[in-house]
C-alpha positions as CSV (number, residue, x, y, z in Angstrom):
1,X,-5.9,-36.3,14.2
2,X,-7.9,-35.5,11.1
3,X,-8.7,-32.5,8.9
4,X,-12.0,-32.1,10.7
5,X,-10.1,-31.4,13.9
6,X,-8.1,-28.7,12.0
7,X,-11.4,-27.0,11.0
8,X,-12.7,-27.2,14.6
9,X,-9.4,-25.6,15.9
10,X,-9.7,-22.9,13.3
11,X,-13.3,-22.1,14.4
12,X,-12.0,-22.0,18.0
13,X,-9.3,-19.6,17.0
14,X,-11.8,-17.3,15.4
15,X,-14.0,-17.5,18.5
16,X,-11.0,-16.6,20.7
17,X,-10.1,-13.5,18.5
18,X,-13.7,-12.3,18.6
19,X,-13.8,-12.8,22.4
20,X,-10.5,-10.8,22.6
21,X,-12.2,-8.0,20.7
22,X,-15.2,-8.1,23.1
23,X,-13.1,-8.1,26.2
24,X,-11.2,-5.1,25.0
25,X,-14.2,-3.0,25.8
26,X,-14.2,-4.1,29.4
27,X,-12.6,-2.0,32.2
28,X,-8.9,-1.5,32.0
29,X,-7.9,-4.1,34.5
30,X,-9.8,-6.9,32.8
31,X,-8.7,-5.7,29.4
32,X,-5.1,-5.7,30.3
33,X,-5.1,-9.2,31.9
34,X,-7.5,-11.0,29.5
35,X,-7.8,-9.4,26.0
36,X,-4.2,-9.8,24.7
37,X,-3.7,-13.3,26.2
38,X,-6.9,-14.3,24.3
39,X,-5.4,-12.8,21.2
40,X,-2.2,-14.7,21.7
41,X,-4.0,-17.9,22.3
42,X,-6.0,-17.4,19.2
43,X,-2.8,-17.1,17.2
44,X,-1.4,-20.3,18.8
45,X,-4.6,-22.3,18.1
46,X,-4.7,-21.0,14.5
47,X,-1.1,-22.2,14.1
48,X,-2.0,-25.6,15.4
49,X,-5.0,-25.8,13.1
50,X,-2.9,-25.0,10.1
51,X,-0.2,-27.6,11.0
52,X,-2.8,-30.3,11.5
53,X,-4.3,-29.5,8.1
54,X,-0.8,-29.6,6.4
55,X,0.2,-32.9,8.1
56,X,-3.1,-34.8,7.5
57,X,-4.2,-33.4,4.2
58,X,-7.7,-33.8,2.9
59,X,-10.8,-31.5,2.9
60,X,-13.3,-30.7,5.6
61,X,-16.4,-28.5,5.0
62,X,-19.1,-27.2,7.2
63,X,-22.1,-24.9,7.0
64,X,-22.6,-22.0,9.4
65,X,-26.1,-20.7,10.5
66,X,-25.3,-17.3,9.0
67,X,-25.6,-15.7,5.6
68,X,-28.6,-15.3,3.3
69,X,-31.7,-17.4,3.5
70,X,-30.8,-19.1,0.2
71,X,-27.1,-19.0,0.7
72,X,-25.8,-20.0,4.2
73,X,-22.1,-19.5,4.8
74,X,-19.9,-22.3,3.7
75,X,-16.5,-23.0,5.3
76,X,-13.7,-25.2,4.0
77,X,-10.4,-26.4,5.5
78,X,-7.9,-27.8,3.1
79,X,-4.1,-27.7,2.9
80,X,-4.0,-24.3,1.2
81,X,-6.2,-22.8,3.9
82,X,-4.0,-24.6,6.5
83,X,-0.8,-23.1,5.1
84,X,-2.0,-19.5,5.3
85,X,-3.7,-20.1,8.6
86,X,-0.3,-21.2,9.9
87,X,1.2,-17.9,8.7
88,X,-1.6,-15.9,10.4
89,X,-1.2,-17.9,13.6
90,X,2.6,-17.7,14.0
91,X,2.9,-13.9,13.4
92,X,-0.2,-13.2,15.5
93,X,1.2,-15.3,18.4
94,X,4.5,-13.4,18.4
95,X,2.6,-10.0,18.1
96,X,0.3,-11.1,21.0
97,X,3.4,-11.6,23.2
98,X,5.0,-8.3,22.0
99,X,1.9,-6.1,22.2
100,X,1.4,-5.6,26.0
101,X,4.8,-4.0,26.5
102,X,4.4,-1.8,23.4
103,X,0.8,-0.7,24.1
104,X,1.7,0.2,27.7
105,X,3.4,3.3,26.2
106,X,0.0,4.5,25.0
107,X,-1.7,4.3,28.4
108,X,-2.9,7.7,29.6
109,X,-2.9,9.1,26.0
110,X,-5.7,10.5,24.0
111,X,-6.3,7.5,21.8
112,X,-8.6,4.8,23.0
113,X,-7.0,1.5,23.9
114,X,-10.5,-0.1,23.8
115,X,-10.7,0.7,20.1
116,X,-7.2,-0.5,19.5
117,X,-7.8,-3.9,21.2
118,X,-11.3,-4.3,19.8
119,X,-10.4,-3.8,16.2
120,X,-7.2,-5.8,16.5
121,X,-9.3,-8.8,17.5
122,X,-11.8,-8.2,14.6
123,X,-8.8,-7.8,12.2
124,X,-7.4,-11.2,13.1
125,X,-10.9,-12.8,12.9
126,X,-11.5,-11.3,9.5
127,X,-8.2,-12.7,8.1
128,X,-8.9,-16.2,9.4
129,X,-12.5,-16.1,8.0
130,X,-11.1,-15.2,4.6
131,X,-9.0,-18.3,4.3
132,X,-11.8,-20.5,5.5
133,X,-14.6,-19.1,3.3
134,X,-16.0,-21.5,0.7
135,X,-18.5,-19.2,-1.0
136,X,-18.2,-15.8,-2.5
137,X,-20.7,-14.1,-0.1
138,X,-18.9,-15.2,3.0
139,X,-15.5,-14.4,1.4
140,X,-16.5,-10.8,0.6
141,X,-18.0,-10.3,4.1
142,X,-14.8,-11.5,5.7
143,X,-12.7,-9.5,3.3
144,X,-14.7,-6.3,4.2
145,X,-14.3,-7.1,7.9
146,X,-10.6,-7.4,7.5
147,X,-10.4,-4.2,5.5
148,X,-12.7,-2.1,7.7
149,X,-11.1,-3.2,11.0
150,X,-7.6,-2.5,9.6
151,X,-8.9,1.0,8.5
152,X,-9.8,1.9,12.1
153,X,-6.4,0.6,13.2
154,X,-4.6,2.8,10.6
155,X,-6.7,5.8,11.7
156,X,-6.1,5.1,15.4
157,X,-3.8,8.1,15.8
158,X,-6.6,10.2,14.3
159,X,-5.4,13.6,15.6
160,X,-2.9,13.8,12.8
161,X,-4.2,15.0,9.4
162,X,-1.6,12.9,7.6
163,X,-2.9,9.8,9.4
164,X,-6.5,10.5,8.5
165,X,-5.4,11.0,4.9
166,X,-3.5,7.7,4.8
167,X,-6.4,5.9,6.4
168,X,-8.9,7.4,3.8
169,X,-6.6,6.4,0.9
170,X,-6.3,2.9,2.3
171,X,-10.1,2.6,2.7
172,X,-10.7,3.9,-0.8
173,X,-8.3,1.6,-2.5
174,X,-9.4,-1.3,-0.4
175,X,-13.0,-0.9,-1.6
176,X,-12.0,-0.4,-5.2
177,X,-10.0,-3.7,-4.9
178,X,-13.0,-5.4,-3.2
179,X,-15.3,-4.3,-6.0
180,X,-12.9,-5.8,-8.6
181,X,-12.8,-9.1,-6.7
182,X,-16.6,-9.1,-6.4
183,X,-16.9,-8.6,-10.2
184,X,-14.5,-11.5,-10.7
185,X,-16.6,-13.7,-8.6
186,X,-19.6,-12.5,-10.5
187,X,-18.1,-13.8,-13.8
188,X,-17.5,-17.2,-12.3
189,X,-20.9,-17.4,-10.6
190,X,-22.7,-16.5,-13.8
191,X,-21.1,-19.4,-15.7
192,X,-21.0,-21.8,-12.7
193,X,-24.7,-21.2,-11.7
194,X,-24.0,-20.5,-8.0
195,X,-22.0,-18.5,-5.5
196,X,-20.4,-21.4,-3.8
197,X,-16.8,-22.2,-4.7
198,X,-17.8,-25.7,-5.6
199,X,-20.1,-24.4,-8.3
200,X,-17.5,-21.9,-9.5
201,X,-14.9,-24.7,-10.0
202,X,-17.2,-26.3,-12.6
203,X,-17.8,-23.1,-14.5
204,X,-17.3,-23.7,-18.3
205,X,-15.3,-20.6,-19.2
206,X,-14.0,-19.6,-22.6
207,X,-10.5,-18.0,-22.8
208,X,-12.0,-14.5,-23.1
209,X,-14.2,-14.8,-20.0
210,X,-11.6,-16.6,-18.0
211,X,-9.2,-13.8,-18.8
212,X,-11.7,-11.2,-17.7
213,X,-12.1,-13.0,-14.4
214,X,-8.3,-13.3,-14.1
215,X,-7.7,-9.6,-14.7
216,X,-10.4,-8.6,-12.2
217,X,-9.0,-10.9,-9.6
218,X,-5.4,-9.7,-10.3
219,X,-6.4,-6.1,-9.9
220,X,-8.3,-6.7,-6.7
221,X,-5.9,-9.0,-5.0
222,X,-2.9,-7.1,-6.4
223,X,-4.2,-3.9,-5.0
224,X,-4.5,-5.4,-1.5
225,X,-1.0,-7.0,-1.9
226,X,0.5,-3.6,-2.9
227,X,1.8,-4.5,-6.4
228,X,3.0,-1.7,-8.6
229,X,1.3,0.5,-9.7
230,X,-1.5,-0.2,-7.2
231,X,0.8,0.2,-4.2
232,X,0.1,3.9,-3.3
233,X,-1.8,3.1,-0.1
234,X,0.8,0.8,1.4
235,X,3.7,3.2,2.2
236,X,1.1,5.7,3.5
237,X,-0.9,3.3,5.7
238,X,1.7,1.0,7.2
239,X,3.9,3.7,8.8
240,X,1.1,5.5,10.6
241,X,-0.5,2.4,12.2
242,X,0.8,1.2,15.6
243,X,3.9,-0.9,15.0
244,X,2.5,-4.3,16.0
245,X,-0.4,-3.6,13.7
246,X,2.1,-2.8,10.9
247,X,3.6,-6.2,11.5
248,X,0.2,-7.8,11.1
249,X,-0.7,-5.9,8.0
250,X,2.6,-6.4,6.2
251,X,3.4,-9.8,7.5
252,X,0.0,-11.4,7.4
253,X,-2.7,-9.3,5.6
254,X,-0.6,-9.0,2.4
255,X,-0.4,-12.9,2.4
256,X,-4.2,-13.1,2.7
257,X,-4.2,-11.2,-0.6
258,X,-1.8,-13.8,-2.0
259,X,-4.1,-16.6,-0.7
260,X,-7.0,-15.0,-2.5
261,X,-5.1,-14.8,-5.8
262,X,-4.0,-18.5,-5.5
263,X,-7.5,-19.7,-4.6
264,X,-9.1,-17.7,-7.4
265,X,-6.7,-18.5,-10.2
266,X,-5.2,-21.9,-9.4
267,X,-8.3,-23.4,-7.8
268,X,-11.5,-21.8,-9.0
269,X,-10.5,-21.0,-12.6
270,X,-8.4,-24.1,-12.8
271,X,-7.2,-24.0,-16.4
272,X,-4.4,-21.3,-16.8
273,X,-2.9,-19.7,-19.8
274,X,0.7,-18.6,-20.5
275,X,-0.4,-15.0,-21.2
276,X,-1.5,-14.7,-17.5
277,X,1.9,-15.9,-16.4
278,X,3.7,-13.3,-18.5
279,X,1.4,-10.5,-17.1
280,X,2.1,-11.7,-13.5
281,X,5.9,-11.9,-14.2
282,X,6.0,-8.3,-15.6
283,X,4.0,-6.8,-12.7
284,X,6.0,-8.8,-10.1
285,X,9.3,-7.8,-11.6
286,X,8.3,-4.1,-11.6
287,X,7.1,-4.3,-8.1
288,X,10.3,-5.9,-6.9
289,X,12.7,-3.5,-8.5
290,X,10.6,-0.3,-8.0
291,X,9.7,-1.3,-4.4
292,X,13.4,-1.8,-3.4
293,X,14.5,1.4,-5.1
294,X,11.9,3.4,-3.3
295,X,12.7,1.7,0.0
296,X,16.4,2.6,-0.5
297,X,15.5,6.3,-0.9
298,X,13.6,6.5,2.4
299,X,14.8,7.8,5.7
300,X,11.6,7.1,7.6
301,X,12.2,3.6,9.0
302,X,8.6,2.3,8.9
303,X,8.0,3.8,5.4
304,X,11.2,2.1,4.2
305,X,9.9,-1.2,5.5
306,X,6.6,-0.6,3.8
307,X,8.2,-0.1,0.4
308,X,10.3,-3.2,1.1
309,X,7.0,-5.1,1.4
310,X,6.1,-4.0,-2.1
311,X,9.4,-5.5,-3.2
312,X,8.9,-8.8,-1.4
313,X,5.4,-9.2,-2.7
314,X,6.8,-8.7,-6.2
315,X,9.2,-11.6,-5.5
316,X,6.2,-13.8,-4.4
317,X,4.3,-12.9,-7.6
318,X,7.4,-13.7,-9.7
319,X,7.2,-17.2,-8.3
320,X,3.5,-17.4,-9.0
321,X,4.0,-16.0,-12.5
322,X,6.6,-18.7,-13.2
323,X,4.2,-21.3,-11.9
324,X,1.5,-20.1,-14.2
325,X,3.8,-20.0,-17.2
326,X,5.4,-23.4,-16.8
327,X,2.0,-25.0,-15.9
328,X,0.4,-23.5,-19.1
329,X,3.3,-24.7,-21.2
330,X,3.1,-28.3,-19.9
331,X,5.9,-28.4,-17.4
332,X,4.1,-29.3,-14.1
333,X,7.3,-30.2,-12.2
334,X,8.9,-26.9,-12.7
335,X,5.6,-25.1,-12.1
336,X,5.5,-26.9,-8.8
337,X,9.1,-25.8,-8.1
338,X,8.2,-22.1,-8.7
339,X,4.9,-22.5,-6.7
340,X,6.8,-23.8,-3.7
341,X,9.3,-21.0,-4.0
342,X,6.4,-18.5,-3.8
343,X,4.8,-20.2,-0.8
344,X,8.1,-20.4,1.0
345,X,8.8,-16.8,0.5
346,X,5.3,-16.0,1.8
347,X,6.1,-17.5,5.2
348,X,9.7,-16.1,5.1
349,X,8.5,-12.6,4.4
350,X,5.8,-12.9,7.2
351,X,8.6,-13.8,9.7
352,X,11.3,-11.3,8.8
353,X,9.1,-8.4,8.0
354,X,7.1,-9.0,11.1
355,X,10.4,-9.0,13.0
356,X,11.6,-5.8,11.4
357,X,8.4,-3.9,12.1
358,X,8.5,-5.1,15.7
359,X,12.1,-3.9,15.9
360,X,11.0,-0.5,14.4
361,X,8.3,-0.4,17.1
362,X,10.8,-1.1,19.8
363,X,12.9,1.9,18.6
364,X,9.8,4.1,18.5
365,X,8.8,2.9,21.9
366,X,12.2,3.6,23.5
367,X,13.5,6.6,21.5
368,X,10.3,8.0,20.0
369,X,12.0,8.2,16.6
370,X,11.4,6.9,13.1
371,X,13.9,9.1,11.2
372,X,17.1,7.3,10.4
373,X,19.0,10.6,10.1
374,X,18.4,11.1,13.9
375,X,19.4,7.6,15.0
376,X,22.7,6.0,15.6
377,X,24.5,4.0,18.3
378,X,21.3,2.1,19.2
379,X,23.1,-1.2,19.5
380,X,24.8,0.0,22.7
381,X,21.5,1.1,24.2
382,X,19.2,-1.7,22.9
383,X,21.5,-4.7,22.3
384,X,18.7,-7.3,22.1
385,X,16.7,-5.3,19.7
386,X,19.8,-4.6,17.7
387,X,20.6,-8.3,17.5
388,X,17.1,-9.3,16.5
389,X,17.0,-6.5,13.9
390,X,20.3,-7.8,12.5
391,X,18.8,-11.2,12.1
392,X,15.8,-9.7,10.2
393,X,18.1,-7.6,8.0
394,X,20.3,-10.6,7.1
395,X,17.1,-12.6,6.4
396,X,15.5,-10.0,4.1
397,X,18.8,-9.5,2.3
398,X,18.7,-13.2,1.4
399,X,22.0,-14.2,3.0
400,X,22.7,-17.7,4.3
401,X,22.0,-19.4,6.7
402,X,18.7,-17.5,7.2
403,X,15.4,-18.2,5.5
404,X,15.3,-15.4,2.9
405,X,18.1,-17.1,1.0
406,X,16.3,-20.4,0.6
407,X,13.1,-19.0,-1.1
408,X,15.1,-16.6,-3.4
409,X,17.5,-19.4,-4.3
410,X,14.5,-21.6,-5.2
411,X,13.1,-18.7,-7.3
412,X,16.3,-18.4,-9.2
413,X,16.5,-22.2,-9.8
414,X,13.0,-22.1,-11.2
415,X,13.9,-19.3,-13.5
416,X,17.0,-21.1,-14.7
417,X,14.7,-23.8,-16.2
418,X,13.5,-21.3,-18.9
419,X,15.4,-23.3,-21.5
420,X,12.7,-25.9,-21.4
421,X,10.1,-23.5,-22.7
422,X,9.3,-23.8,-26.4
423,X,8.7,-20.2,-27.4
424,X,11.7,-18.0,-28.0
425,X,9.9,-15.0,-26.6
426,X,9.1,-16.8,-23.4
427,X,12.7,-18.2,-23.1
428,X,13.9,-14.6,-23.3
429,X,11.4,-13.1,-20.9
430,X,12.3,-15.4,-18.0
431,X,16.1,-14.6,-17.9
432,X,15.3,-10.9,-17.9
433,X,13.0,-11.4,-14.9
434,X,15.8,-13.4,-13.3
435,X,18.3,-10.6,-13.9
436,X,15.9,-8.1,-12.4
437,X,15.5,-10.4,-9.4
438,X,19.3,-10.5,-9.0
439,X,19.5,-6.7,-9.1
440,X,16.7,-6.5,-6.6
441,X,18.7,-8.8,-4.2
442,X,21.8,-6.6,-4.4
443,X,19.7,-3.4,-3.8
444,X,18.0,-5.0,-0.8
445,X,21.4,-5.8,0.7
446,X,22.4,-2.2,0.2
447,X,19.1,-1.0,1.7
448,X,19.6,-2.9,5.0
449,X,23.3,-2.1,5.2
450,X,22.2,1.5,5.2
451,X,19.4,0.9,7.8
452,X,21.5,-1.1,10.2
453,X,24.7,1.0,9.8
454,X,22.9,4.3,10.3
455,X,20.5,3.3,13.0
456,X,22.5,0.9,15.2
457,X,26.1,1.7,14.7
458,X,28.1,4.9,15.2
459,X,27.0,7.7,17.5
460,X,23.6,8.9,18.4
461,X,22.4,11.9,16.4
462,X,19.7,13.2,18.7
463,X,19.1,13.5,22.5
464,X,16.1,11.1,22.4
465,X,18.2,8.4,20.9
466,X,21.0,9.0,23.4
467,X,18.5,8.4,26.2
468,X,17.0,5.2,24.6
469,X,16.7,2.2,27.0
470,X,16.0,-1.5,26.6
471,X,12.4,-2.4,25.9
472,X,10.3,-4.6,28.2
473,X,10.8,-8.4,28.2
474,X,7.6,-9.1,26.4
475,X,8.7,-7.0,23.4
476,X,12.1,-8.7,23.3
477,X,10.4,-12.1,23.5
478,X,8.1,-11.4,20.6
479,X,11.1,-10.4,18.4
480,X,13.1,-13.4,19.6
481,X,10.4,-15.9,18.5
482,X,10.4,-14.5,15.0
483,X,14.2,-14.3,14.9
484,X,14.6,-17.9,15.9
485,X,12.1,-19.0,13.2
486,X,14.0,-17.0,10.6
487,X,17.1,-19.1,11.5
488,X,15.1,-22.4,11.8
489,X,13.5,-22.1,8.3
490,X,16.9,-21.2,6.9
491,X,18.8,-24.1,8.4
492,X,16.1,-26.8,8.0
493,X,14.4,-26.0,4.7
494,X,13.9,-29.6,3.7
495,X,11.6,-30.3,6.7
496,X,9.4,-27.3,6.0
497,X,9.3,-27.7,2.3
498,X,8.2,-31.4,2.8
499,X,5.4,-30.0,4.9
500,X,4.4,-27.4,2.3
501,X,4.5,-30.0,-0.4
502,X,0.9,-30.9,0.4
503,X,-0.2,-27.6,-1.1
504,X,1.0,-28.1,-4.7
505,X,-0.1,-31.7,-4.5
506,X,-3.7,-30.5,-4.0
507,X,-3.6,-27.4,-6.2
508,X,-1.4,-28.6,-9.1
509,X,-1.6,-32.4,-8.7
510,X,2.1,-32.8,-8.2
511,X,4.7,-32.2,-5.4
512,X,8.5,-32.0,-5.2
513,X,9.4,-35.7,-4.5
514,X,13.1,-35.1,-4.6
515,X,13.3,-32.4,-1.9
516,X,14.7,-34.7,0.8
517,X,15.6,-37.7,-1.3
518,X,19.3,-37.3,-0.3
519,X,18.6,-36.7,3.4
520,X,17.7,-33.7,5.5
521,X,21.2,-32.2,4.9
522,X,20.5,-31.5,1.2
523,X,17.8,-29.5,-0.4
524,X,17.4,-30.9,-3.9
525,X,14.2,-29.5,-5.5
526,X,14.5,-31.2,-8.9
527,X,17.6,-33.5,-8.8
528,X,21.0,-33.6,-7.3
529,X,22.6,-33.2,-10.7
530,X,20.7,-29.9,-11.3
531,X,21.2,-28.1,-8.0
532,X,21.5,-28.8,-4.3
533,X,21.9,-26.7,-1.2
534,X,23.2,-28.0,2.1
535,X,21.7,-25.5,4.5
536,X,22.9,-27.2,7.8
537,X,26.4,-27.6,6.4
538,X,26.5,-23.9,5.4
539,X,25.3,-22.9,8.8
540,X,27.9,-25.0,10.5
541,X,30.7,-23.6,8.3
542,X,29.6,-20.0,9.0
543,X,29.3,-20.7,12.7
544,X,32.8,-22.2,12.9
545,X,34.2,-19.2,10.8
546,X,32.5,-16.8,13.2
547,X,33.8,-18.4,16.3
548,X,37.3,-18.6,14.8
549,X,37.2,-15.0,13.7
550,X,36.1,-13.8,17.2
551,X,38.9,-15.9,18.8
552,X,41.5,-14.4,16.5
553,X,40.3,-10.9,17.1
554,X,40.3,-11.4,20.8
555,X,43.7,-13.0,20.8
556,X,45.1,-10.1,18.7
557,X,43.5,-7.5,20.9
558,X,45.4,-8.8,23.9
559,X,48.7,-8.2,22.2
560,X,47.9,-4.7,20.9
561,X,48.2,-1.6,23.1
562,X,45.1,0.5,22.7
563,X,45.2,4.3,22.5
564,X,43.5,7.3,21.0
565,X,43.9,7.5,17.2
566,X,45.9,10.4,15.8
567,X,43.4,13.0,14.7
568,X,45.7,15.2,12.6
569,X,45.1,18.1,15.0
570,X,41.3,18.1,14.4
571,X,38.6,17.7,17.0
572,X,37.3,14.3,17.9
573,X,34.6,12.8,15.7
574,X,31.1,14.1,16.2
575,X,27.7,12.7,15.1
576,X,27.5,15.3,12.4
577,X,30.7,13.8,10.8
578,X,29.0,10.4,10.3
579,X,27.8,9.1,7.0
580,X,24.1,9.6,6.7
581,X,21.5,7.5,5.0
582,X,21.0,10.2,2.3
583,X,24.7,10.3,1.5
584,X,24.8,6.5,1.4
585,X,22.3,6.2,-1.4
586,X,23.3,9.3,-3.4
587,X,25.1,7.3,-6.2
588,X,22.2,5.0,-6.6
589,X,19.8,7.9,-6.6
590,X,21.7,9.5,-9.4
591,X,21.7,6.3,-11.5
592,X,18.0,5.6,-11.1
593,X,16.9,9.2,-10.8
594,X,14.5,9.0,-13.7
595,X,12.3,6.6,-11.7
596,X,11.7,9.3,-9.0
597,X,10.4,12.8,-8.8
598,X,13.3,14.4,-7.0
599,X,13.3,17.9,-5.4
600,X,16.5,19.0,-3.7
601,X,18.5,22.1,-3.1
602,X,19.8,24.5,-0.4
603,X,17.6,26.9,1.4
604,X,18.4,29.7,3.8
605,X,16.5,29.6,7.1
606,X,15.3,32.6,9.2
607,X,18.3,32.5,11.5
608,X,20.7,32.7,8.5
609,X,21.7,29.0,8.5
610,X,21.7,27.1,5.2
611,X,20.0,23.7,5.1
612,X,20.1,21.1,2.4
613,X,16.7,19.5,1.6
614,X,15.8,16.5,-0.4
615,X,12.4,15.1,-1.3
616,X,12.0,11.9,-3.3
617,X,8.4,11.2,-4.5
618,X,7.0,8.1,-6.2
619,X,6.3,8.9,-9.8
620,X,3.2,6.7,-9.6
621,X,1.5,9.7,-7.9
622,X,2.1,12.0,-10.8
623,X,1.6,9.5,-13.6
624,X,-1.5,7.6,-12.4
625,X,-3.1,8.9,-9.2
626,X,-2.9,12.7,-9.7
627,X,-4.6,12.6,-13.2
628,X,-7.4,10.4,-11.8
629,X,-7.8,12.9,-8.9
630,X,-8.0,15.8,-11.3
631,X,-10.5,14.0,-13.5
632,X,-12.7,13.2,-10.5
633,X,-12.5,16.8,-9.4
634,X,-13.4,18.2,-12.8
635,X,-16.3,15.7,-13.1
636,X,-17.6,16.8,-9.7
637,X,-17.5,20.5,-10.8
638,X,-19.5,19.6,-13.9
639,X,-22.1,17.8,-11.9
640,X,-22.4,20.6,-9.5
641,X,-23.4,22.9,-12.4
642,X,-26.6,20.9,-12.7
643,X,-27.5,22.1,-9.2
644,X,-28.6,25.7,-10.2
645,X,-31.2,26.2,-7.5
646,X,-34.0,26.8,-10.1
647,X,-37.1,24.6,-9.9
648,X,-37.6,25.1,-13.7
649,X,-34.1,23.6,-14.4
650,X,-34.8,20.6,-12.1
651,X,-38.2,20.0,-13.9
652,X,-36.4,20.3,-17.3
653,X,-33.8,17.6,-16.3
654,X,-36.6,15.4,-15.0
655,X,-38.5,15.7,-18.2
656,X,-35.4,14.9,-20.2
657,X,-34.7,11.9,-18.1
658,X,-38.2,10.6,-18.6
659,X,-38.1,11.1,-22.3
660,X,-34.7,9.2,-22.5
661,X,-36.1,6.3,-20.5
662,X,-39.3,6.1,-22.6
663,X,-37.1,6.1,-25.7
664,X,-34.9,3.3,-24.3
665,X,-37.9,1.2,-23.2
666,X,-39.9,1.6,-26.4
């Protein structure tokens, strides 16, 4: 098998996704039996294409009979495209298996399933086209296809004003980001003499123009990735989309933005500078810490997961920032180390965040509830969903033996090499970033202890949750695939990092040769003397400890007579006596209160009851977005004043414009 086969498979995957979109507009019987299987097969073929590209390496290009007369579309398959195509494929495959059971709950409703299926297929096709594009024109067309199709998916429940507002905000910021990316390509094209990526790679850029292109790309791709402070659309759009679409957007679409950044900065620009690394490190660190703090404050489960995506994208960009910094300072091996950590966290986040969104969708499907304060006891009613959600929670909390631990451990190990940097300022910045990353990890663990404890343990807090039932087999199977992969990538990291190694070899000219030098049992990124992690051994020890603990508990339970606990004369525990999510995070909210706009108090309702209310708002709205909105509104009012309705006024403005143009020309 060759890289050419990988390109052919990728083109086949795109064709299947487009066919899935087309079939979605057929009658209901055909749509139900054909559309989603085609979508699932498209994901599987994309995964195969990505793996073939990673295993074989090399580059394959082709020209499509589309585009402009002087600029036909160029496609390219290399290991970077193959890696991100694998991410798109594996999550899409799991979503395709999950979706039929989930979508069945919408049958007979007001919203059109034809629109949902059609734009889902277009969304998948757009993401795959982005990672295959080899010229700026095709890239931007595919980028807009991805953005527009996902806009219609976010706005699918369009009866709600909040959903329409979230969709409009997403579309607005997507186009602002797209314009920034287009301008970045314009800088490269003006110096490279063409819009193909091959021409842009040879562009002779000065430091100033290269920095302009970098900033434009960082804004554009960072906005799509949801980096702070450009993250406002993400916690609004992800919660209102159907849950399997939320899994695609968070697990896959955000990684397409990471792909664009890597392709633009590491491939097209080529020569990097340490100032860029510092900027990416700062933004990534702020995104990680602010994202997890905002996630911790949320009680809407899907909104919490959306803010958690901000945090995880921050971790990915911390790795990319370290790679830029060490590469610019002449340490290619450590740069490769950090680059691999970022790539590994890309696929890890795609898996466990896709799993968690599918779990949230299962709860929504079964109990019609997103509010943590109304959940509880779901583990008894939905045991498989509870188990898979636990796997996702442990993975995202970076606890061994699951995959999240490996990528964050690699990021820490890269940051610990800061002593090799020459500048004192740089040597001090990296440890600060590492400490923020450690704090982020602790807060993530607290966040998902809260989520799992409140949602799945204890007693149900509402009637709908008490009546929750197991979800269909297809939904459990989709979650199970991602849960299994979370464990597999955590237990066998050497195998997968060896596979990923082809990407830094092509992009940076160097790989991690020591990863499996001491066998598959040990992950040794730099050397055995520096650091090693025996993931299979850790998994075996934890498994033996778990089995032994369960045996001891079972043996002790047989000797103890069970009875009701002494309740000191009070009534038995009720759901209202349980610890709530709001109470759980109250100490942390007090410590980090300055980062939020908090409104709380006690209000008296019409029936005389007193109710405590709490509202935590992201300060980015008040500090950044609200002033811009006020300025736009003020500017609009000033422009409206020109429209007086008098023909003499219009003729006067026309004369003034003509005089100004004549003055400029002459």
